[in-house]
N, CA, C, O and the ligand as a Tripos MOL2 file, in Angstrom:
@<TRIPOS>MOLECULE
protein
  269   267    68     0     0
PROTEIN
NO_CHARGES

@<TRIPOS>ATOM
      1 N           0.9000   -1.2140   -0.2310 N.3       1 MET1
      2 CA         -0.0620    0.1460    0.0180 C.3       1 MET1
      3 C           0.9340    1.4240    0.0610 C.2       1 MET1
      4 O           1.8270    1.6760    0.8700 O.2       1 MET1
      5 N           0.5180    2.1050   -1.0020 N.am      2 ASN2
      6 CA          1.2450    3.1570   -1.0780 C.3       2 ASN2
      7 C           0.3830    4.7000   -1.0760 C.2       2 ASN2
      8 O          -0.0040    5.3020   -2.0770 O.2       2 ASN2
      9 N           0.2590    5.0220    0.0320 N.am      3 LEU3
     10 CA         -0.7940    6.2340    0.1620 C.3       3 LEU3
     11 C          -0.2990    7.3180   -0.4010 C.2       3 LEU3
     12 O          -1.1010    8.0690   -0.9570 O.2       3 LEU3
     13 N           1.0640    7.6460   -0.3960 N.am      4 ALA4
     14 CA          1.6390    8.9510   -0.9700 C.3       4 ALA4
     15 C           1.3800    8.9190   -2.4310 C.2       4 ALA4
     16 O           0.9650    9.9310   -2.9970 O.2       4 ALA4
     17 N           1.6260    7.6910   -3.1440 N.am      5 ALA5
     18 CA          1.5090    7.8280   -4.5910 C.3       5 ALA5
     19 C           0.0090    7.7690   -4.9930 C.2       5 ALA5
     20 O          -0.2990    8.2860   -6.0670 O.2       5 ALA5
     21 N          -1.0420    7.1320   -4.1590 N.am      6 GLY6
     22 CA         -2.3670    7.4300   -4.4920 C.3       6 GLY6
     23 C          -2.7750    8.6410   -4.2980 C.2       6 GLY6
     24 O          -3.5440    9.1160   -5.1330 O.2       6 GLY6
     25 N          -2.3510    9.4680   -3.1130 N.am      7 LEU7
     26 CA         -2.7870   11.0080   -3.0850 C.3       7 LEU7
     27 C          -2.1600   11.6050   -4.0880 C.2       7 LEU7
     28 O          -2.8750   12.4130   -4.6800 O.2       7 LEU7
     29 N          -1.1490   11.5050   -4.4650 N.am      8 LYS8
     30 CA         -0.3720   12.1380   -5.7460 C.3       8 LYS8
     31 C          -1.0310   12.0350   -7.1040 C.2       8 LYS8
     32 O          -1.1070   12.9330   -7.9420 O.2       8 LYS8
     33 N          -1.5140   10.7480   -7.1960 N.am      9 ARG9
     34 CA         -2.3790   10.2730   -8.6320 C.3       9 ARG9
     35 C          -3.7780   11.2050   -8.3660 C.2       9 ARG9
     36 O          -4.2900   11.7930   -9.3180 O.2       9 ARG9
     37 N          -4.2560   11.2790   -7.2350 N.am     10 LEU10
     38 CA         -5.5170   12.0340   -7.0990 C.3      10 LEU10
     39 C          -5.5140   13.5240   -7.4280 C.2      10 LEU10
     40 O          -6.3700   14.1490   -8.0550 O.2      10 LEU10
     41 N          -4.4300   13.9510   -6.9040 N.am     11 MET11
     42 CA         -4.0950   15.4600   -7.0350 C.3      11 MET11
     43 C          -3.9380   15.6650   -8.5310 C.2      11 MET11
     44 O          -4.6140   16.4840   -9.1530 O.2      11 MET11
     45 N          -3.0650   14.9250   -9.0520 N.am     12 LEU12
     46 CA         -2.6430   15.0970  -10.4440 C.3      12 LEU12
     47 C          -3.6050   14.8830  -11.5520 C.2      12 LEU12
     48 O          -3.6800   15.5880  -12.5580 O.2      12 LEU12
     49 N          -4.4570   13.6730  -11.2320 N.am     13 GLY13
     50 CA         -5.1970   13.1630  -12.1620 C.3      13 GLY13
     51 C          -4.5630   11.9810  -13.0460 C.2      13 GLY13
     52 O          -3.4030   12.0920  -13.4400 O.2      13 GLY13
     53 N          -5.3140   10.8760  -13.3460 N.am     14 PRO14
     54 CA         -4.7700    9.7250  -14.0590 C.3      14 PRO14
     55 C          -4.3310   10.1910  -15.2900 C.2      14 PRO14
     56 O          -3.4390    9.4730  -15.7440 O.2      14 PRO14
     57 N          -4.6300   11.1250  -15.9940 N.am     15 GLU15
     58 CA         -4.2300   11.5860  -17.3970 C.3      15 GLU15
     59 C          -3.0980   12.4890  -17.5300 C.2      15 GLU15
     60 O          -2.6880   12.8550  -18.6320 O.2      15 GLU15
     61 N          -2.5350   12.8910  -16.3100 N.am     16 GLU16
     62 CA         -1.3370   13.6310  -16.3140 C.3      16 GLU16
     63 C           0.0580   13.0130  -16.4310 C.2      16 GLU16
     64 O           0.5940   12.5060  -15.4460 O.2      16 GLU16
     65 N           0.6100   13.0510  -17.5530 N.am     17 LYS17
     66 CA          1.9320   12.5520  -17.8040 C.3      17 LYS17
     67 C           2.9580   13.3760  -17.3000 C.2      17 LYS17
     68 O           2.8440   14.5910  -17.4580 O.2      17 LYS17
     69 N           4.0260   12.8750  -16.6680 N.am     18 PRO18
     70 CA          5.2220   13.7260  -16.3720 C.3      18 PRO18
     71 C           5.8000   14.2800  -17.7550 C.2      18 PRO18
     72 O           5.8700   13.7320  -18.8550 O.2      18 PRO18
     73 N           6.2030   15.5960  -17.3120 N.am     19 ILE19
     74 CA          6.8200   16.2730  -18.5320 C.3      19 ILE19
     75 C           8.0890   15.9900  -18.6670 C.2      19 ILE19
     76 O           8.7370   16.1080  -17.6270 O.2      19 ILE19
     77 N           8.7930   15.5810  -19.8090 N.am     20 PRO20
     78 CA         10.2550   15.0620  -19.9690 C.3      20 PRO20
     79 C          10.8770   16.3890  -20.0240 C.2      20 PRO20
     80 O          10.4160   17.4420  -20.4650 O.2      20 PRO20
     81 N          11.9930   16.1380  -19.5000 N.am     21 ASN21
     82 CA         13.1690   17.2020  -19.5400 C.3      21 ASN21
     83 C          14.0330   17.0390  -20.5340 C.2      21 ASN21
     84 O          14.9720   16.2620  -20.3610 O.2      21 ASN21
     85 N          13.8900   17.7210  -21.7410 N.am     22 LEU22
     86 CA         14.7300   17.4260  -22.8190 C.3      22 LEU22
     87 C          15.5320   18.7110  -23.2350 C.2      22 LEU22
     88 O          15.1420   19.8380  -22.9280 O.2      22 LEU22
     89 N          16.6750   18.4720  -23.9510 N.am     23 ASN23
     90 CA         17.4900   19.8110  -24.3190 C.3      23 ASN23
     91 C          16.8300   20.1160  -25.5160 C.2      23 ASN23
     92 O          16.3330   19.3130  -26.3050 O.2      23 ASN23
     93 N          16.8670   21.5190  -25.6020 N.am     24 ARG24
     94 CA         16.3030   22.3400  -26.8030 C.3      24 ARG24
     95 C          16.3930   21.6130  -28.1270 C.2      24 ARG24
     96 O          15.4620   21.5000  -28.9250 O.2      24 ARG24
     97 N          17.8530   21.0390  -28.3010 N.am     25 ASN25
     98 CA         18.2260   20.5830  -29.6140 C.3      25 ASN25
     99 C          17.8770   19.1260  -29.5520 C.2      25 ASN25
    100 O          18.2170   18.5630  -30.5930 O.2      25 ASN25
    101 N          17.3600   18.3970  -28.7550 N.am     26 ASP26
    102 CA         17.0470   16.9340  -28.6320 C.3      26 ASP26
    103 C          15.7250   16.8960  -29.6650 C.2      26 ASP26
    104 O          15.0030   17.8440  -29.9720 O.2      26 ASP26
    105 N          15.6450   15.6410  -30.0580 N.am     27 ARG27
    106 CA         14.4680   15.5070  -30.8080 C.3      27 ARG27
    107 C          13.3340   15.3440  -29.8810 C.2      27 ARG27
    108 O          13.5060   14.8010  -28.7900 O.2      27 ARG27
    109 N          12.0510   15.8380  -30.3010 N.am     28 CYS28
    110 CA         11.0520   15.9720  -29.2460 C.3      28 CYS28
    111 C          10.4020   14.5290  -29.0170 C.2      28 CYS28
    112 O          10.4380   13.6110  -29.8360 O.2      28 CYS28
    113 N           9.8700   14.4980  -27.9030 N.am     29 TRP29
    114 CA          9.4180   13.2690  -27.2540 C.3      29 TRP29
    115 C           8.1610   12.5100  -28.0240 C.2      29 TRP29
    116 O           7.7420   11.3710  -27.8220 O.2      29 TRP29
    117 N           7.6730   13.5420  -29.0070 N.am     30 CYS30
    118 CA          6.2920   12.9490  -29.5470 C.3      30 CYS30
    119 C           6.6610   12.3800  -30.7550 C.2      30 CYS30
    120 O           5.7290   12.1560  -31.5270 O.2      30 CYS30
    121 N           7.9330   12.0490  -31.1690 N.am     31 ASN31
    122 CA          8.3110   11.3390  -32.3080 C.3      31 ASN31
    123 C           8.1790   12.2830  -33.7270 C.2      31 ASN31
    124 O           8.4580   11.7730  -34.8120 O.2      31 ASN31
    125 N           7.8220   13.4050  -33.6440 N.am     32 SER32
    126 CA          7.7400   14.3340  -34.7900 C.3      32 SER32
    127 C           8.9100   14.4400  -35.6800 C.2      32 SER32
    128 O           8.8670   14.8180  -36.8510 O.2      32 SER32
    129 N          10.1110   14.0230  -34.9360 N.am     33 GLY33
    130 CA         11.3210   14.3010  -35.6680 C.3      33 GLY33
    131 C          11.9080   15.7950  -35.7180 C.2      33 GLY33
    132 O          13.0150   16.1250  -36.1430 O.2      33 GLY33
    133 N          10.9770   16.5620  -35.2210 N.am     34 LYS34
    134 CA         11.3900   18.1550  -35.0060 C.3      34 LYS34
    135 C          12.2710   18.1720  -33.6450 C.2      34 LYS34
    136 O          12.2190   17.3160  -32.7620 O.2      34 LYS34
    137 N          13.1070   19.3490  -33.6620 N.am     35 LYS35
    138 CA         13.7790   19.6420  -32.2610 C.3      35 LYS35
    139 C          12.5240   20.0840  -31.4460 C.2      35 LYS35
    140 O          11.4490   20.5800  -31.7850 O.2      35 LYS35
    141 N          13.1290   19.6720  -30.0910 N.am     36 TYR36
    142 CA         12.2960   20.0430  -29.1240 C.3      36 TYR36
    143 C          11.7900   21.3490  -29.0120 C.2      36 TYR36
    144 O          10.6080   21.5790  -28.7560 O.2      36 TYR36
    145 N          12.7430   22.3110  -29.2170 N.am     37 LYS37
    146 CA         12.4940   23.7380  -29.2820 C.3      37 LYS37
    147 C          11.4860   24.2420  -30.2870 C.2      37 LYS37
    148 O          10.7460   25.2040  -30.0820 O.2      37 LYS37
    149 N          11.5160   23.4880  -31.4360 N.am     38 ALA38
    150 CA         10.8220   23.7380  -32.5050 C.3      38 ALA38
    151 C           9.3740   23.1360  -32.3800 C.2      38 ALA38
    152 O           8.4610   23.4320  -33.1500 O.2      38 ALA38
    153 N           9.2600   22.2420  -31.3050 N.am     39 CYS39
    154 CA          8.0090   21.4570  -31.3830 C.3      39 CYS39
    155 C           7.1830   21.8080  -29.8750 C.2      39 CYS39
    156 O           6.4890   22.8030  -29.6670 O.2      39 CYS39
    157 N           7.4480   20.7950  -28.9990 N.am     40 HIS40
    158 CA          6.4870   20.9650  -27.7130 C.3      40 HIS40
    159 C           7.1000   21.8990  -26.6110 C.2      40 HIS40
    160 O           6.4860   22.1710  -25.5790 O.2      40 HIS40
    161 N           8.3030   22.3500  -26.8900 N.am     41 GLN41
    162 CA          8.8460   23.0420  -25.7110 C.3      41 GLN41
    163 C           8.0970   24.1500  -25.2630 C.2      41 GLN41
    164 O           8.0790   24.3240  -24.0450 O.2      41 GLN41
    165 N           7.4950   24.9120  -25.9550 N.am     42 ALA42
    166 CA          6.6040   25.9950  -25.5780 C.3      42 ALA42
    167 C           5.4130   25.6490  -24.7620 C.2      42 ALA42
    168 O           4.9320   26.2750  -23.8180 O.2      42 ALA42
    169 N           4.9530   24.3250  -25.4040 N.am     43 THR43
    170 CA          3.7070   23.7420  -24.8050 C.3      43 THR43
    171 C           4.1380   23.3520  -23.4220 C.2      43 THR43
    172 O           3.4500   23.6880  -22.4580 O.2      43 THR43
    173 N           5.2100   22.6790  -23.2790 N.am     44 ASP44
    174 CA          5.4980   21.8890  -21.9880 C.3      44 ASP44
    175 C           6.0110   22.9970  -21.1560 C.2      44 ASP44
    176 O           5.9330   22.7670  -19.9490 O.2      44 ASP44
    177 N           6.5220   24.1560  -21.4910 N.am     45 ASP45
    178 CA          6.8550   25.1310  -20.4140 C.3      45 ASP45
    179 C           5.6130   25.8290  -19.9530 C.2      45 ASP45
    180 O           5.5150   26.2540  -18.8020 O.2      45 ASP45
    181 N           4.7320   25.9400  -20.7810 N.am     46 ARG46
    182 CA          3.3540   26.5330  -20.2100 C.3      46 ARG46
    183 C           2.7270   25.4500  -19.2930 C.2      46 ARG46
    184 O           2.1840   25.8030  -18.2460 O.2      46 ARG46
    185 N           2.7830   24.1670  -19.6450 N.am     47 LYS47
    186 CA          2.2100   23.2270  -18.5600 C.3      47 LYS47
    187 C           3.1110   23.2990  -17.2390 C.2      47 LYS47
    188 O           2.6180   23.2870  -16.1110 O.2      47 LYS47
    189 N           4.2910   23.3660  -17.4630 N.am     48 ARG48
    190 CA          5.3340   23.5310  -16.2430 C.3      48 ARG48
    191 C           4.7000   24.6280  -15.4170 C.2      48 ARG48
    192 O           4.0750   24.3430  -14.3960 O.2      48 ARG48
    193 N           4.8200   25.6600  -15.7590 N.am     49 ALA49
    194 CA          4.2750   27.0270  -15.2140 C.3      49 ALA49
    195 C           3.0600   26.8570  -14.5900 C.2      49 ALA49
    196 O           2.8640   27.2530  -13.4410 O.2      49 ALA49
    197 N           2.1250   26.2300  -15.3390 N.am     50 ALA50
    198 CA          0.7270   26.0070  -14.7550 C.3      50 ALA50
    199 C           0.8520   25.1670  -13.5580 C.2      50 ALA50
    200 O           0.3990   25.5310  -12.4720 O.2      50 ALA50
    201 N           1.4750   24.0200  -13.7390 N.am     51 GLN51
    202 CA          1.7390   23.1390  -12.5240 C.3      51 GLN51
    203 C           2.3110   23.9490  -11.4730 C.2      51 GLN51
    204 O           1.6700   24.0080  -10.4240 O.2      51 GLN51
    205 N           3.4560   24.6170  -11.5660 N.am     52 ARG52
    206 CA          4.0040   25.4160  -10.5980 C.3      52 ARG52
    207 C           3.0580   26.2660   -9.9170 C.2      52 ARG52
    208 O           2.9510   26.2720   -8.6910 O.2      52 ARG52
    209 N           2.3640   26.9900  -10.6980 N.am     53 ALA53
    210 CA          1.2460   27.8970  -10.0530 C.3      53 ALA53
    211 C           0.2210   27.1860   -9.3390 C.2      53 ALA53
    212 O          -0.2030   27.6520   -8.2820 O.2      53 ALA53
    213 N          -0.2460   26.0450   -9.8330 N.am     54 ALA54
    214 CA         -1.2250   25.3690   -9.0860 C.3      54 ALA54
    215 C          -0.5830   24.7060   -7.6990 C.2      54 ALA54
    216 O          -1.3360   24.6860   -6.7250 O.2      54 ALA54
    217 N           0.5420   24.2490   -7.5700 N.am     55 SER55
    218 CA          1.0370   23.9850   -6.4190 C.3      55 SER55
    219 C           1.4850   24.9310   -5.5600 C.2      55 SER55
    220 O           1.6910   24.6500   -4.3790 O.2      55 SER55
    221 N           1.7030   26.2520   -6.0940 N.am     56 ALA56
    222 CA          2.0780   27.4210   -5.2290 C.3      56 ALA56
    223 C           0.7950   27.6840   -4.5630 C.2      56 ALA56
    224 O           0.7530   27.8830   -3.3490 O.2      56 ALA56
    225 N          -0.4180   27.6930   -5.4210 N.am     57 LYS57
    226 CA         -1.8140   27.8630   -4.8420 C.3      57 LYS57
    227 C          -2.2280   26.9410   -3.5620 C.2      57 LYS57
    228 O          -2.9030   27.3810   -2.6320 O.2      57 LYS57
    229 N          -1.7580   25.6650   -3.6290 N.am     58 GLN58
    230 CA         -1.9670   24.6740   -2.7140 C.3      58 GLN58
    231 C          -1.1720   24.8490   -1.3940 C.2      58 GLN58
    232 O          -1.3700   24.2770   -0.3220 O.2      58 GLN58
    233 N          -0.2180   25.7780   -1.7140 N.am     59 GLN59
    234 CA          0.7350   26.0570   -0.5600 C.3      59 GLN59
    235 C           0.3100   27.2340    0.2110 C.2      59 GLN59
    236 O           0.9510   27.6090    1.1920 O.2      59 GLN59
    237 N          -0.9360   27.9290   -0.2730 N.am     60 GLY60
    238 CA         -1.4650   28.9620    0.5090 C.3      60 GLY60
    239 C          -0.8670   30.2230   -0.5260 C.2      60 GLY60
    240 O          -0.9970   31.3510   -0.0500 O.2      60 GLY60
    241 N          -0.3870   30.1580   -1.5480 N.am     61 GLY61
    242 CA          0.0380   31.2680   -2.3130 C.3      61 GLY61
    243 C           1.1090   32.2200   -1.7130 C.2      61 GLY61
    244 O           1.1890   33.4150   -1.9990 O.2      61 GLY61
    245 N           2.0040   31.4940   -0.7610 N.am     62 SER62
    246 CA          2.9800   32.3280   -0.1850 C.3      62 SER62
    247 C           4.1380   32.6120   -1.1980 C.2      62 SER62
    248 O           5.0350   33.3980   -0.8930 O.2      62 SER62
    249 N           4.1190   32.0930   -2.1730 N.am     63 LEU63
    250 CA          5.3010   32.0870   -3.0510 C.3      63 LEU63
    251 C           5.0850   33.2760   -3.9470 C.2      63 LEU63
    252 O           4.7770   33.0860   -5.1240 O.2      63 LEU63
    253 N           5.2430   34.6180   -3.4130 N.am     64 LYS64
    254 CA          5.0490   35.8650   -4.3050 C.3      64 LYS64
    255 C           6.6160   36.2680   -4.4260 C.2      64 LYS64
    256 O           7.3060   36.7580   -3.5320 O.2      64 LYS64
    257 N           7.0210   35.9340   -5.7850 N.am     65 ARG65
    258 CA          8.2100   36.6520   -6.1130 C.3      65 ARG65
    259 C           7.9670   37.5940   -7.4530 C.2      65 ARG65
    260 O           7.3890   37.1920   -8.4630 O.2      65 ARG65
    261 N           8.4260   38.7080   -7.3040 N.am     66 GLY66
    262 CA          8.0730   39.6220   -8.1810 C.3      66 GLY66
    263 C           8.8660   39.2460   -9.6090 C.2      66 GLY66
    264 O          10.0590   39.5250   -9.7260 O.2      66 GLY66
    265 N           8.1850   38.6520  -10.5900 N.am     67 PHE67
    266 CA          8.9620   38.2260  -11.6070 C.3      67 PHE67
    267 C           9.1600   39.5490  -12.7120 C.2      67 PHE67
    268 O           9.8360   39.4060  -13.7310 O.2      67 PHE67
    269 ZN          6.5970   17.2300  -30.1670 Zn       68 ZN68
@<TRIPOS>BOND
     1     1     2 1
     2     2     3 1
     3     3     4 2
     4     3     5 am
     5     5     6 1
     6     6     7 1
     7     7     8 2
     8     7     9 am
     9     9    10 1
    10    10    11 1
    11    11    12 2
    12    11    13 am
    13    13    14 1
    14    14    15 1
    15    15    16 2
    16    15    17 am
    17    17    18 1
    18    18    19 1
    19    19    20 2
    20    19    21 am
    21    21    22 1
    22    22    23 1
    23    23    24 2
    24    23    25 am
    25    25    26 1
    26    26    27 1
    27    27    28 2
    28    27    29 am
    29    29    30 1
    30    30    31 1
    31    31    32 2
    32    31    33 am
    33    33    34 1
    34    34    35 1
    35    35    36 2
    36    35    37 am
    37    37    38 1
    38    38    39 1
    39    39    40 2
    40    39    41 am
    41    41    42 1
    42    42    43 1
    43    43    44 2
    44    43    45 am
    45    45    46 1
    46    46    47 1
    47    47    48 2
    48    47    49 am
    49    49    50 1
    50    50    51 1
    51    51    52 2
    52    51    53 am
    53    53    54 1
    54    54    55 1
    55    55    56 2
    56    55    57 am
    57    57    58 1
    58    58    59 1
    59    59    60 2
    60    59    61 am
    61    61    62 1
    62    62    63 1
    63    63    64 2
    64    63    65 am
    65    65    66 1
    66    66    67 1
    67    67    68 2
    68    67    69 am
    69    69    70 1
    70    70    71 1
    71    71    72 2
    72    71    73 am
    73    73    74 1
    74    74    75 1
    75    75    76 2
    76    75    77 am
    77    77    78 1
    78    78    79 1
    79    79    80 2
    80    79    81 am
    81    81    82 1
    82    82    83 1
    83    83    84 2
    84    83    85 am
    85    85    86 1
    86    86    87 1
    87    87    88 2
    88    87    89 am
    89    89    90 1
    90    90    91 1
    91    91    92 2
    92    91    93 am
    93    93    94 1
    94    94    95 1
    95    95    96 2
    96    95    97 am
    97    97    98 1
    98    98    99 1
    99    99   100 2
   100    99   101 am
   101   101   102 1
   102   102   103 1
   103   103   104 2
   104   103   105 am
   105   105   106 1
   106   106   107 1
   107   107   108 2
   108   107   109 am
   109   109   110 1
   110   110   111 1
   111   111   112 2
   112   111   113 am
   113   113   114 1
   114   114   115 1
   115   115   116 2
   116   115   117 am
   117   117   118 1
   118   118   119 1
   119   119   120 2
   120   119   121 am
   121   121   122 1
   122   122   123 1
   123   123   124 2
   124   123   125 am
   125   125   126 1
   126   126   127 1
   127   127   128 2
   128   127   129 am
   129   129   130 1
   130   130   131 1
   131   131   132 2
   132   131   133 am
   133   133   134 1
   134   134   135 1
   135   135   136 2
   136   135   137 am
   137   137   138 1
   138   138   139 1
   139   139   140 2
   140   139   141 am
   141   141   142 1
   142   142   143 1
   143   143   144 2
   144   143   145 am
   145   145   146 1
   146   146   147 1
   147   147   148 2
   148   147   149 am
   149   149   150 1
   150   150   151 1
   151   151   152 2
   152   151   153 am
   153   153   154 1
   154   154   155 1
   155   155   156 2
   156   155   157 am
   157   157   158 1
   158   158   159 1
   159   159   160 2
   160   159   161 am
   161   161   162 1
   162   162   163 1
   163   163   164 2
   164   163   165 am
   165   165   166 1
   166   166   167 1
   167   167   168 2
   168   167   169 am
   169   169   170 1
   170   170   171 1
   171   171   172 2
   172   171   173 am
   173   173   174 1
   174   174   175 1
   175   175   176 2
   176   175   177 am
   177   177   178 1
   178   178   179 1
   179   179   180 2
   180   179   181 am
   181   181   182 1
   182   182   183 1
   183   183   184 2
   184   183   185 am
   185   185   186 1
   186   186   187 1
   187   187   188 2
   188   187   189 am
   189   189   190 1
   190   190   191 1
   191   191   192 2
   192   191   193 am
   193   193   194 1
   194   194   195 1
   195   195   196 2
   196   195   197 am
   197   197   198 1
   198   198   199 1
   199   199   200 2
   200   199   201 am
   201   201   202 1
   202   202   203 1
   203   203   204 2
   204   203   205 am
   205   205   206 1
   206   206   207 1
   207   207   208 2
   208   207   209 am
   209   209   210 1
   210   210   211 1
   211   211   212 2
   212   211   213 am
   213   213   214 1
   214   214   215 1
   215   215   216 2
   216   215   217 am
   217   217   218 1
   218   218   219 1
   219   219   220 2
   220   219   221 am
   221   221   222 1
   222   222   223 1
   223   223   224 2
   224   223   225 am
   225   225   226 1
   226   226   227 1
   227   227   228 2
   228   227   229 am
   229   229   230 1
   230   230   231 1
   231   231   232 2
   232   231   233 am
   233   233   234 1
   234   234   235 1
   235   235   236 2
   236   235   237 am
   237   237   238 1
   238   238   239 1
   239   239   240 2
   240   239   241 am
   241   241   242 1
   242   242   243 1
   243   243   244 2
   244   243   245 am
   245   245   246 1
   246   246   247 1
   247   247   248 2
   248   247   249 am
   249   249   250 1
   250   250   251 1
   251   251   252 2
   252   251   253 am
   253   253   254 1
   254   254   255 1
   255   255   256 2
   256   255   257 am
   257   257   258 1
   258   258   259 1
   259   259   260 2
   260   259   261 am
   261   261   262 1
   262   262   263 1
   263   263   264 2
   264   263   265 am
   265   265   266 1
   266   266   267 1
   267   267   268 2
@<TRIPOS>SUBSTRUCTURE
     1 MET1         2 RESIDUE 1 A MET
     2 ASN2         6 RESIDUE 1 A ASN
     3 LEU3        10 RESIDUE 1 A LEU
     4 ALA4        14 RESIDUE 1 A ALA
     5 ALA5        18 RESIDUE 1 A ALA
     6 GLY6        22 RESIDUE 1 A GLY
     7 LEU7        26 RESIDUE 1 A LEU
     8 LYS8        30 RESIDUE 1 A LYS
     9 ARG9        34 RESIDUE 1 A ARG
    10 LEU10       38 RESIDUE 1 A LEU
    11 MET11       42 RESIDUE 1 A MET
    12 LEU12       46 RESIDUE 1 A LEU
    13 GLY13       50 RESIDUE 1 A GLY
    14 PRO14       54 RESIDUE 1 A PRO
    15 GLU15       58 RESIDUE 1 A GLU
    16 GLU16       62 RESIDUE 1 A GLU
    17 LYS17       66 RESIDUE 1 A LYS
    18 PRO18       70 RESIDUE 1 A PRO
    19 ILE19       74 RESIDUE 1 A ILE
    20 PRO20       78 RESIDUE 1 A PRO
    21 ASN21       82 RESIDUE 1 A ASN
    22 LEU22       86 RESIDUE 1 A LEU
    23 ASN23       90 RESIDUE 1 A ASN
    24 ARG24       94 RESIDUE 1 A ARG
    25 ASN25       98 RESIDUE 1 A ASN
    26 ASP26      102 RESIDUE 1 A ASP
    27 ARG27      106 RESIDUE 1 A ARG
    28 CYS28      110 RESIDUE 1 A CYS
    29 TRP29      114 RESIDUE 1 A TRP
    30 CYS30      118 RESIDUE 1 A CYS
    31 ASN31      122 RESIDUE 1 A ASN
    32 SER32      126 RESIDUE 1 A SER
    33 GLY33      130 RESIDUE 1 A GLY
    34 LYS34      134 RESIDUE 1 A LYS
    35 LYS35      138 RESIDUE 1 A LYS
    36 TYR36      142 RESIDUE 1 A TYR
    37 LYS37      146 RESIDUE 1 A LYS
    38 ALA38      150 RESIDUE 1 A ALA
    39 CYS39      154 RESIDUE 1 A CYS
    40 HIS40      158 RESIDUE 1 A HIS
    41 GLN41      162 RESIDUE 1 A GLN
    42 ALA42      166 RESIDUE 1 A ALA
    43 THR43      170 RESIDUE 1 A THR
    44 ASP44      174 RESIDUE 1 A ASP
    45 ASP45      178 RESIDUE 1 A ASP
    46 ARG46      182 RESIDUE 1 A ARG
    47 LYS47      186 RESIDUE 1 A LYS
    48 ARG48      190 RESIDUE 1 A ARG
    49 ALA49      194 RESIDUE 1 A ALA
    50 ALA50      198 RESIDUE 1 A ALA
    51 GLN51      202 RESIDUE 1 A GLN
    52 ARG52      206 RESIDUE 1 A ARG
    53 ALA53      210 RESIDUE 1 A ALA
    54 ALA54      214 RESIDUE 1 A ALA
    55 SER55      218 RESIDUE 1 A SER
    56 ALA56      222 RESIDUE 1 A ALA
    57 LYS57      226 RESIDUE 1 A LYS
    58 GLN58      230 RESIDUE 1 A GLN
    59 GLN59      234 RESIDUE 1 A GLN
    60 GLY60      238 RESIDUE 1 A GLY
    61 GLY61      242 RESIDUE 1 A GLY
    62 SER62      246 RESIDUE 1 A SER
    63 LEU63      250 RESIDUE 1 A LEU
    64 LYS64      254 RESIDUE 1 A LYS
    65 ARG65      258 RESIDUE 1 A ARG
    66 GLY66      262 RESIDUE 1 A GLY
    67 PHE67      266 RESIDUE 1 A PHE
    68 ZN68       269 GROUP 0 **** ****
């Protein structure tokens, strides 16, 4: 029994896949044959930012750094 993993899945949802950490010039994970920077990097960056914002909210929004 792994309660922590179960909770994590509940919070993230079953369809949420981990975002791969690729170099800009690597081939994208989606097998398009394009470089990551020309393909999914912008999308992934936005997802990462959204996830970060969501987790910051869950911590009470105490993460206020003037960007
Ligand atoms: Zn891609």
